C-alpha positions in Angstrom: -3.2 7.4 19.2 -2.2 11.2 19.7 0.5 11.3 17.4 3.1 9.3 15.5 6.5 9.3 13.4 7.4 6.7 11.2 11.0 6.0 10.3 12.6 3.3 7.9 13.2 1.0 10.8 11.1 1.9 13.7 7.9 4.0 14.8 7.3 6.3 17.5 3.7 6.8 19.0 2.1 8.8 21.5 -0.9 7.0 22.8 -3.4 7.6 25.7 -4.5 4.5 27.4 -6.9 3.9 30.4 -5.0 3.6 33.7 -6.7 0.1 34.3 -4.6 -1.2 31.3 -0.9 -1.7 32.1 1.7 -0.3 29.5 3.1 -3.7 29.1 -0.5 -5.2 28.4 -1.1 -2.4 26.0 2.0 -2.8 24.1 1.5 -6.6 23.8 -1.8 -6.1 22.3 -0.7 -3.6 19.9 2.2 -5.7 18.7 0.1 -8.7 18.5 -2.5 -6.9 16.3 0.2 -5.2 14.2 1.8 -8.5 13.5 -1.5 -10.2 12.3 -2.0 -7.4 10.1 1.4 -7.6 8.5 1.2 -11.2 7.9 -2.4 -10.8 6.4 -1.3 -7.9 4.1 2.2 -9.6 3.3 1.4 -13.3 2.4 5.0 -14.0 1.4 6.3 -13.4 4.9 6.8 -16.5 6.8 5.5 -16.5 10.5 8.0 -17.5 13.1 7.9 -21.2 14.5 6.3 -21.1 17.9 
């Protein structure tokens, strides 16, 4: 991550990713890792049904 700006309801980030990884794959990985950390940190948040 090269830069970030966090707002109350969203985040802006500037990232450098290798050319062999697509932007959509990178975002999927990022969102998945972030969701896991949020659920681990805030146990009272219910995970959505799959």
